[in-house]
C-alpha positions in Angstrom: 34.2 77.6 83.4 32.8 77.8 86.9 29.6 79.8 86.8 29.2 80.1 90.5 32.8 81.5 90.7 32.1 83.8 87.9 28.9 85.1 89.6 30.7 85.4 92.9 33.4 87.5 91.1 30.4 89.7 89.8 29.3 90.1 93.3 32.6 91.1 94.7 33.0 93.5 91.7 29.6 95.1 92.6 30.7 95.3 96.3 33.9 97.3 95.3 31.8 99.6 93.1 29.7 100.4 96.3 32.8 101.0 98.3 34.1 103.3 95.7 30.8 105.2 95.7 30.9 105.5 99.5 27.9 103.2 99.9 30.1 100.7 101.8 33.1 101.3 104.1 36.6 100.4 102.8 38.5 97.4 104.2 35.6 94.9 104.2 36.7 91.3 104.2 34.7 89.4 101.4 36.2 86.0 102.1 32.9 84.6 103.5 30.7 86.0 100.6 29.3 82.9 98.8 27.2 82.3 95.6 25.3 79.0 95.7 22.0 77.4 94.7 19.2 78.6 96.6 17.5 75.9 99.0 14.3 76.4 97.0 14.7 76.4 93.2 11.6 78.6 92.9 13.4 81.5 94.5 16.0 81.7 91.7 19.0 80.3 90.0 21.6 81.4 92.6 21.8 83.2 95.9 24.3 85.3 97.6 24.7 86.0 101.4 26.9 89.1 100.7 24.8 91.6 102.5 24.4 89.2 105.5 28.2 88.6 106.1 29.1 92.3 105.5 26.4 93.8 107.7 28.2 93.6 111.0 31.7 94.7 109.9 30.1 97.4 107.9 27.8 98.4 110.9 24.8 98.5 108.5 21.4 96.9 108.2 21.9 93.9 105.9 18.8 94.7 104.1 20.0 98.1 103.3 23.3 96.7 101.9 21.2 94.0 99.9 18.9 96.5 98.2 21.9 98.5 97.0 23.8 95.5 96.0 20.8 94.0 94.1 20.4 97.2 92.1 24.0 96.9 90.8 23.6 93.1 90.1 20.4 93.7 88.2 22.6 95.8 85.7 24.8 92.8 84.9 24.1 91.3 81.4 24.2 87.9 82.8 21.4 88.7 85.3 17.8 89.1 84.5 16.5 89.7 88.1 18.1 90.3 91.5 15.6 90.1 94.4 16.2 90.7 98.1 14.6 88.1 100.4 14.2 87.7 104.1 16.6 89.5 106.3 19.1 90.3 103.3 19.8 87.4 101.1 19.7 88.2 97.3 18.3 85.8 94.8 19.4 85.9 91.3 18.1 84.8 88.0 20.2 84.4 84.9 19.8 84.8 81.4 19.2 81.6 79.3 22.4 82.5 77.5 24.5 81.7 80.5 23.1 78.0 80.7 24.1 77.8 76.9 27.6 78.7 78.1 27.6 76.0 80.5 26.6 73.4 78.0 29.3 74.6 75.7 32.1 74.5 78.3 31.0 71.1 79.4 30.9 69.9 75.8 34.0 71.7 74.6 36.3 72.1 77.6 38.7 69.2 78.0 38.3 68.3 81.7 35.3 70.6 82.5 35.2 70.9 86.2 38.9 70.3 86.8 40.1 73.0 89.2 43.5 74.7 89.9 42.3 75.1 93.6 45.1 72.8 94.8 47.7 75.0 93.1 50.1 72.0 92.8 50.3 71.5 96.6 51.9 68.2 97.5 49.2 66.1 99.3 50.0 62.5 100.8 47.0 60.2 101.1 47.8 57.0 103.2 45.1 54.4 102.9 44.5 50.7 103.4 47.8 50.0 105.4 46.3 46.7 106.5 48.5 44.3 108.5 50.1 42.0 106.0 48.7 38.9 107.7 46.2 37.9 105.1 43.9 39.0 102.2 42.1 42.3 102.5 38.5 42.0 104.0 35.4 43.9 103.4 36.3 46.6 106.0 39.6 47.2 104.2 37.6 47.4 100.9 35.7 50.5 102.1 38.9 52.3 103.2 40.7 51.3 99.9 37.8 52.6 97.8 37.4 55.8 99.8 41.2 56.6 99.9 41.5 56.0 96.2 38.6 58.0 95.2 39.7 60.8 97.5 43.2 60.7 96.0 41.7 61.0 92.5 39.3 63.8 93.5 42.2 65.9 95.0 44.2 65.2 91.8 41.2 66.5 89.7 41.1 69.5 92.0 44.8 70.4 91.2 46.8 69.0 94.0 50.0 67.0 93.5 48.8 63.6 95.0 50.9 60.8 96.4 49.2 57.4 97.3 50.8 55.4 100.1 50.5 52.2 101.9 52.1 51.7 105.2 53.1 48.0 105.7 52.8 47.1 109.4 55.6 44.6 109.2 57.5 45.7 112.4 55.2 44.4 115.1 54.3 41.1 116.8 51.5 40.2 114.4 54.1 39.3 111.7 55.7 36.9 114.1 52.2 35.3 114.5 52.0 35.2 110.7 55.3 33.4 110.6 54.3 30.7 112.9 50.9 30.2 111.2 52.9 29.8 107.9 55.3 27.4 109.5 52.2 25.2 110.6 51.2 25.0 106.9 54.7 24.3 105.9 54.7 21.3 108.3 51.3 20.3 107.0 52.8 20.3 103.4 55.3 17.8 104.7 52.4 15.5 105.8 52.2 16.4 109.5 49.0 17.0 111.4 48.9 20.4 112.9 46.8 22.3 115.4 46.0 26.1 115.1 46.1 27.6 118.5 44.3 30.8 119.4 46.0 33.8 118.0 47.3 32.0 114.9 45.8 32.5 111.4 43.9 29.4 110.2 42.6 30.6 106.8 43.1 28.4 103.9 44.9 31.2 102.1 48.1 30.1 103.9 48.1 26.7 102.5 49.7 27.6 99.2 52.3 29.8 101.1 53.2 26.8 103.1 53.5 24.6 100.1 55.6 27.2 98.2 57.9 27.5 101.2 58.4 23.7 101.2 59.2 23.9 97.4 61.7 26.5 98.3 63.6 25.2 101.3 62.6 21.6 101.4 62.8 20.1 104.9 65.3 22.7 106.2 63.0 23.9 109.0 61.1 20.7 109.8 61.3 20.0 113.5 63.5 22.9 114.1 63.2 25.3 117.0 61.7 28.9 116.3 65.1 30.6 116.6 66.2 28.6 113.3 63.4 29.8 111.2 61.3 32.7 112.5 63.1 35.6 111.0 63.4 34.0 107.5 59.8 32.7 107.4 58.5 36.0 108.8 60.2 37.9 105.7 59.0 35.1 103.2 55.5 35.2 104.6 55.3 39.0 104.7 56.2 39.3 101.1 53.8 36.5 100.1 51.0 38.4 101.9 51.9 41.7 100.4 51.7 40.0 96.9 48.4 38.8 97.9 47.3 42.4 99.0 48.7 44.0 95.9 46.6 41.4 93.9 43.5 42.2 95.9 44.0 46.0 95.3 44.5 45.3 91.5 41.0 43.8 91.5 39.6 47.2 92.5 41.9 49.0 90.1 43.9 50.5 92.9 47.7 51.2 92.4 49.8 52.7 95.1 52.8 54.9 94.4 54.7 53.9 97.6 54.7 50.9 99.8 56.5 52.1 103.0 57.8 49.4 105.4 57.5 49.9 109.1 60.4 47.6 109.6 62.6 50.1 107.8 62.2 52.2 110.8 63.8 50.0 113.2 67.5 49.6 113.8 68.1 52.5 111.4 67.9 55.3 113.8 64.8 56.8 112.2 62.7 56.3 115.4 65.4 57.8 117.6 65.7 60.8 115.2 62.0 61.5 115.4 61.8 61.2 119.2 64.9 63.5 119.3 63.2 66.0 117.1 60.5 66.2 119.8 62.9 66.2 122.6 64.7 69.2 121.1 61.4 71.0 121.4 60.9 70.2 124.9 58.1 67.9 124.3 59.6 64.7 125.6 59.9 63.9 129.4 60.1 61.1 131.9 56.9 60.6 133.9 54.2 58.4 135.4 50.8 58.4 133.7 47.6 58.6 135.7 45.8 55.2 136.0 43.3 54.5 133.1 39.9 56.0 133.7 37.0 53.5 134.8 37.9 50.1 136.2 41.7 49.9 136.6 43.1 46.6 135.5 44.5 44.4 138.5 48.0 44.3 137.0 48.3 48.0 136.6 51.0 49.7 138.4 52.6 53.1 138.1 55.7 53.0 136.0 58.1 55.7 135.0 58.1 55.9 131.0 59.2 58.3 128.3 56.2 60.4 127.4 55.4 62.9 124.6 53.5 66.1 125.8 50.7 65.5 123.3 48.2 67.4 125.5 50.1 70.6 124.4 48.5 69.9 120.9 45.0 69.0 121.9 45.3 65.4 123.0 43.6 64.2 126.1 46.6 62.7 127.9 50.2 62.7 127.2 51.4 59.4 125.4 54.2 57.0 126.1 56.8 56.6 123.3 59.2 54.2 125.3 58.5 51.7 127.9 60.3 51.5 131.2 62.2 48.4 129.8 63.5 50.6 127.0 61.3 49.1 124.2 59.5 51.4 121.9 55.7 51.6 122.3 53.5 51.2 119.2 53.1 54.9 118.9 56.9 55.5 118.5 57.2 54.2 114.9 54.0 55.8 113.9 55.6 59.1 115.1 58.7 58.2 113.0 56.6 57.4 110.0 54.9 60.7 110.0 58.2 62.5 110.8 59.3 60.9 107.5 56.3 62.3 105.8 56.9 65.8 107.1 60.6 65.6 105.9 59.5 64.6 102.5 58.0 68.0 102.0 54.2 67.3 101.7 52.1 70.4 102.3 49.1 68.3 103.6 48.6 64.8 105.0 45.6 62.6 105.0 45.4 59.2 106.8 42.4 56.8 106.2 41.8 54.6 109.3 39.3 52.0 110.1 36.7 52.8 112.6 38.6 50.8 115.3 41.4 53.5 115.2 39.2 56.4 116.6 41.2 56.6 119.6 44.4 57.2 117.7 43.2 60.5 115.9 44.1 63.1 118.6 47.5 61.7 119.4 48.5 61.5 115.7 47.3 64.9 115.1 49.2 66.1 118.0 52.4 64.3 116.7 52.3 65.8 113.3 51.6 69.4 114.7 54.6 69.1 116.9 56.9 67.5 114.2 55.9 70.0 111.6 55.7 73.2 114.0 52.0 73.1 113.0 52.8 73.8 109.4 51.6 70.5 108.0 47.9 69.8 108.5 46.9 66.1 109.0 43.4 65.2 108.4 42.5 61.6 109.6 39.3 60.1 108.0 37.7 57.1 109.7 35.6 54.6 107.5 32.9 52.9 109.4 31.8 49.3 109.3 30.2 47.7 106.4 27.5 45.2 106.9 26.8 42.7 104.2 23.5 41.1 103.2 22.4 38.5 100.7 18.8 37.2 100.4 17.8 39.4 103.3 20.2 37.9 105.6 23.7 38.9 107.0 26.3 37.2 104.8 28.3 34.4 106.4 32.0 34.3 106.9 34.4 33.2 104.3 35.9 29.8 104.8 38.8 30.5 102.5 39.7 33.6 104.8 39.0 31.7 108.1 37.4 34.6 110.0 36.1 37.3 107.5 34.6 38.1 104.1 37.3 39.1 101.8 37.5 41.9 99.2 37.9 39.4 96.5 34.7 37.7 97.8 32.9 40.9 97.2 34.5 41.8 93.9 33.9 38.4 92.4 30.1 38.5 93.1 29.3 42.1 91.9 32.4 43.3 90.0 34.7 46.2 90.7 32.4 49.0 89.5 29.5 48.0 91.6 31.7 47.5 94.6 33.5 50.9 94.4 30.4 53.0 93.5 28.3 51.5 96.3 31.1 51.9 98.9 30.8 55.7 98.2 27.1 56.0 98.5 27.4 57.0 102.3 29.7 59.4 104.0 32.9 57.7 105.1 32.0 58.0 108.9 28.6 56.6 108.5 27.9 52.8 108.6 27.1 51.2 105.2 24.8 48.4 104.3 26.0 46.5 101.2 23.2 44.3 100.0 24.3 42.0 97.2 20.7 41.9 95.8 20.1 45.5 95.8 23.4 46.5 94.3 22.8 44.4 91.3 19.1 45.2 90.7 18.3 47.3 87.6 16.2 50.0 89.2 16.3 53.6 90.2 17.1 52.4 93.8 20.3 51.2 92.7 22.6 54.2 92.3 25.3 52.7 90.3 22.7 51.2 87.8 21.0 54.4 87.6 24.0 56.5 86.7 25.5 53.9 84.4 22.2 53.8 82.7 22.3 57.4 82.1 25.7 57.2 80.5 24.5 54.3 78.2 21.1 56.0 77.3 23.2 58.9 75.8 25.1 56.4 73.7 21.7 55.0 72.6 20.6 58.5 71.5 23.8 59.1 69.6 23.4 55.9 67.7 19.7 56.8 67.0 20.6 60.2 65.7 23.4 58.8 63.5 21.1 56.2 62.1 18.7 58.9 61.0 21.6 60.7 59.2 22.4 63.4 61.9 26.1 64.3 62.2 26.8 63.7 66.0 30.6 64.0 65.8 32.2 66.0 68.5 33.1 68.9 65.9 29.4 69.0 64.8 28.0 69.1 68.4 30.6 71.8 69.5 29.2 74.0 66.5 25.6 73.4 67.5 23.3 76.3 67.8 22.5 76.2 71.6 20.2 79.2 71.5 17.7 76.5 70.3 17.8 75.0 73.8 14.9 77.1 75.5 12.5 74.8 77.2 12.7 74.8 81.0 13.2 71.1 81.2 16.1 71.3 79.0 17.7 74.3 80.9 17.1 72.5 84.2 19.5 69.9 83.0 22.0 72.5 82.0 21.5 74.1 85.6 22.6 70.7 87.0 25.6 70.7 84.7 26.7 74.1 86.0 27.0 72.7 89.6 29.8 70.3 88.7 32.9 72.6 89.0 31.6 73.9 92.2 30.8 70.5 93.6 34.4 69.3 92.8 35.9 72.2 94.9 33.5 71.6 97.8 34.2 67.9 97.7 37.9 68.4 97.6 38.0 70.9 100.4 36.0 68.6 102.6 37.9 65.5 101.5 34.3 64.0 100.8 34.4 61.9 97.6 30.9 60.5 98.4 29.6 64.0 97.2 30.6 62.9 93.6 28.4 59.8 93.8 25.5 61.9 95.2 25.9 64.4 92.4 26.1 61.9 89.7 23.0 60.3 90.8 21.1 63.6 90.9 22.5 64.4 87.4 21.2 61.1 86.1 17.8 61.7 87.7 17.5 65.0 86.0 18.5 63.4 82.6 16.3 60.4 83.0 13.4 62.7 83.9 13.9 64.6 80.9 14.0 61.5 78.8 10.6 60.3 80.2 9.1 63.8 79.6 9.9 63.3 75.9 7.5 60.2 75.9 4.6 62.6 76.3 6.0 65.8 74.8 7.5 65.2 71.5 9.2 68.5 71.5 11.5 67.2 74.4 12.8 64.3 72.4 16.4 64.4 71.7 16.1 63.3 68.1 13.9 65.8 66.2 13.2 64.1 62.9 13.9 66.4 60.0 15.2 69.2 62.2 19.0 69.1 62.0 19.8 72.2 64.0 17.5 71.3 67.0 18.5 67.8 67.1 22.2 68.8 67.1 21.6 71.2 70.0 19.7 68.7 72.0 22.3 65.9 71.4 25.1 68.4 72.4 23.2 68.9 75.8 23.1 65.2 76.6 26.6 64.7 75.2 27.6 67.2 77.8 25.8 65.3 80.4 27.6 62.1 79.4 31.0 63.7 79.5 30.3 65.0 83.1 29.1 61.5 84.1 32.2 59.9 82.7 34.4 62.4 84.5 32.8 61.8 87.7 32.8 57.9 87.4 36.5 58.3 86.6 37.2 59.9 89.9 35.4 57.1 91.7 37.3 54.6 89.6 34.3 53.3 87.9 34.3 52.3 84.1 31.3 54.2 82.4 28.9 51.7 80.6 28.6 52.0 76.9 25.3 49.9 77.0 23.3 48.2 79.6 22.8 44.4 79.5 
């Protein structure tokens, strides 16, 4: 059940009647007609912009349309009043019975709020995709949580979702990793080593060097790089990916596919992708203009193989092959996304760190060209995370060498707190993560406040059961919800009605943070009702001696608990049964 969608259907039906009656012209496009909560709840339960969006194509005054449409809507049995406001908005108030239907749906419908909006479209979400050179750091953590929650949200909204990690194992950074592991390998043999600039000095490579020694003995000791680079590179990369998989597991993240960049080299796959662009007349030999601003001293004009990315909205054309014949960094990325298109995905989402902002236009241009503009690519950038403890910025991790790891964060506050708080800001806004605040038990800590709501319902269920009330699911589904009449109880039901609409809005915008925001608002409404019950006994969930009213009230808060659990499930957070 989606009450907003149902009311929108009622509005469209009323428009159709007005067309049939000759009050409106035929052929009007109603796609932009919405039904949503009014900005001020005092104005009503729902508002529609129908008259405003139809006025221009109908060549009529919006208020004239609104008055006729309001009269039609007022006749609907679900509507108590339909009032015209301002230039032509229509505010609707609904019968109490509509809110009772919401409670019943949330309580009795398996997966209340789930949508078929996605219609089974194949959606690829690529996220994390960190270089396999060490453990995941706190910046990766935000991208990992965002991508995973987004994938779950899209699945909840009816898409067929694939979670994928792109392993950057084809570039120079894995050679640096191999050299760093070789130093730890020599160290395991008792040699003193020095980590030069550009190598990875973190302690996390000590066990990798020791394991390599255990595996190959002194096979590579004092040997030149040509004897060991390739073998150690493969060994070290796999060791790092094991570490990264374990890091992801700490957050409950499991990828469907790990795609190796290295698989694109020497297999013809890069060549095939570039040939696809060449066949469309989008590849040419040319010389780029010098970079804007201060031109580097060593810059000189060179003919390169270029992709006409400007034809698809990019600022400049992009090189795919250097003058010496080597591929640029962009070429394998083109090939990787060509592979995605060929796998038949209807939509693609890439989750990048904030430092990849300059890559957005060229990557969108590539996918548009490769798919003949049939496969949309949305790139989400996750901004930086600043960590604080005791009011001070958190210092670097010695174990990692240069950064604070995902595991450092999870070990201090747990996966649930980590995940929820990483979603308390929109992905493209900076996020402050204060270890003291995210663990305090107060209204100012969103994860605590939401979890406390879930646990409080459990407490009420136990209290009701202790007093002899039947609080089984079967009994609550059969509760007489007409006994829910107080405006404070109805306000909670109204907040429940927003859940299905919120799911579709968040899924359309690729914005999982909206789930966290909604859960906080729902929990606030619930806690507010709980507190009102301290002063007004009639609002208490357990009405001693009154079986019917107690079951109705418990049904209401059980519905709240189920929605909280569903929302937390999308965010990858385990609902709390009790608070300690």
